[in-house]
C-alpha positions in Angstrom: 96.0 105.7 86.2 93.4 102.8 86.8 92.8 101.7 90.3 92.1 98.2 91.2 88.4 97.4 92.1 87.9 96.7 95.9 87.5 93.1 96.8 83.8 94.0 97.8 83.1 95.2 94.2 84.8 92.3 92.5 83.0 89.7 94.8 79.6 91.3 94.5 79.9 91.1 90.6 81.2 87.6 90.5 79.3 84.3 89.9 79.7 81.6 92.6 82.7 79.7 90.9 84.5 83.3 90.7 83.8 83.9 94.4 85.6 80.6 95.3 88.4 81.6 93.1 88.7 85.2 94.8 88.6 83.6 98.1 91.2 81.1 97.3 93.5 83.5 95.3 93.4 85.8 98.6 93.3 82.9 100.9 96.0 84.1 103.3 95.0 87.8 103.3 91.2 87.6 102.7 90.1 88.3 106.4 92.6 91.1 106.8 91.5 92.5 103.4 87.8 92.5 104.7 88.9 94.2 108.1 90.7 96.9 105.9 87.2 97.3 103.9 85.4 97.7 107.2 88.0 100.2 108.4 87.3 102.2 105.0 83.7 102.3 105.7 84.2 103.5 109.1 86.6 106.3 107.8 84.0 107.3 105.1 81.3 107.7 107.8 83.8 109.8 109.9 84.8 112.1 106.9 80.8 112.5 105.9 80.2 113.7 109.4 83.1 116.0 109.6 82.1 117.5 106.2 78.4 117.9 107.5 79.9 119.8 110.7 82.0 122.0 108.6 79.1 122.8 106.2 76.8 123.5 109.0 79.1 126.1 110.3 79.8 127.6 107.0 83.6 126.4 107.4 85.5 127.9 104.6 88.8 126.3 106.2 89.5 129.1 108.4 89.8 128.0 112.1 88.9 130.4 114.9 89.3 129.6 118.5 85.8 129.9 120.2 85.0 129.3 124.0 88.2 127.2 124.8 86.1 124.7 126.7 85.4 122.2 123.8 87.3 118.7 124.2 87.6 117.4 120.7 89.4 114.2 121.8 86.5 113.4 124.0 84.0 114.1 121.3 85.9 112.1 118.7 86.1 109.1 121.0 82.4 109.3 121.8 81.6 109.6 118.0 84.0 106.6 117.3 82.1 104.4 119.9 78.7 105.6 118.5 80.1 104.7 114.9 81.3 101.3 116.0 78.0 100.3 117.8 75.9 101.5 115.0 78.0 99.3 112.5 78.0 96.4 114.8 74.2 96.5 115.4 73.7 97.6 111.8 71.5 100.4 113.0 71.3 102.5 109.9 68.6 104.6 111.5 71.2 105.8 114.0 71.9 109.6 114.4 75.4 108.7 113.1 73.9 108.2 109.5 71.6 111.3 109.7 71.9 113.1 106.4 74.6 110.6 105.2 74.4 110.8 101.4 76.3 107.4 101.2 74.1 105.5 103.7 72.8 103.1 101.0 76.4 102.4 99.7 77.5 101.9 103.2 74.8 99.6 103.8 75.4 97.5 100.7 79.3 97.4 101.5 78.6 96.3 105.2 76.2 93.4 104.1 78.6 92.5 101.3 81.4 92.2 103.9 79.2 90.1 106.2 78.3 87.7 103.5 81.9 87.5 102.5 83.0 86.5 106.0 80.2 83.9 106.2 81.4 82.5 102.7 85.1 82.3 103.8 84.3 80.6 107.2 82.2 78.1 105.1 84.7 77.6 102.5 87.3 76.7 105.0 84.9 74.2 106.7 84.1 72.7 103.2 88.0 72.4 102.8 88.1 70.4 105.9 85.7 67.7 104.6 87.5 67.4 101.3 89.5 64.1 100.7 92.9 64.7 102.3 94.7 64.7 99.0 92.4 67.3 97.7 92.6 69.5 101.0 96.4 69.1 101.1 96.8 70.2 97.4 94.7 73.4 98.1 96.2 74.1 101.5 99.7 73.7 100.1 99.2 76.0 97.3 96.9 78.7 98.7 97.5 78.6 102.4 101.3 77.8 102.4 101.6 79.9 99.1 103.7 77.2 97.6 103.9 77.7 93.9 103.2 74.8 91.6 106.7 73.6 90.6 107.5 73.3 94.5 104.1 71.5 95.1 104.9 69.0 92.2 108.4 68.3 93.6 106.9 67.9 97.3 104.3 65.4 96.0 106.7 63.6 93.7 104.8 64.1 90.6 105.3 66.2 87.3 104.1 69.7 86.9 101.1 69.0 84.9 100.1 66.3 87.2 100.2 68.7 90.1 98.4 71.4 88.3 95.7 68.9 87.3 95.4 67.8 91.2 95.0 71.3 92.3 92.5 72.3 89.7 90.5 69.2 90.3 90.5 69.9 94.1 89.4 73.5 93.4 86.7 72.3 91.1 85.4 70.1 93.9 85.6 72.8 96.5 83.6 74.9 94.1 80.9 72.3 93.6 80.6 72.0 97.5 80.1 75.9 97.9 77.6 75.9 95.1 75.7 73.4 96.7 75.9 75.3 99.9 74.8 78.4 98.3 71.9 76.9 96.4 70.6 75.4 99.8 70.6 78.7 101.5 
């Protein structure tokens, strides 16, 4: 069974116009999807560290109680804080990433999420400066998740006109975003 590519992978491979489409098509869930991606990155780091600990101990899956003075909850909490700080500061030289075979993939994904967050914030700002008619068309269809026939009825226009209005507004937004990307 084929799995859907992560939003990061699709976004990285997309050209500028496609990036705007990805953000609009996922408008109501985009920020949550990025948070999920960051949680997944954190999970990958924790799993790699756990694997390294087991490997270092020669762990074959058999658990043996040792001294009884270990506090795994405390150690896990400390590690969670260290991971969160390393990710927030993007400190890839931290001991958290020591011997992590995925560190380059993690760097790429974290940088990609950061760029995606900036792009999404900028797209929302660009939408605010569109003409009210264009902004309304985009927000109605993508933010309020109104389908095209309902949008047409709400606007008092036929379906094809509604579709054209949304497509024109989308194209104008893409143009504004491309200008932004090309200037930076």
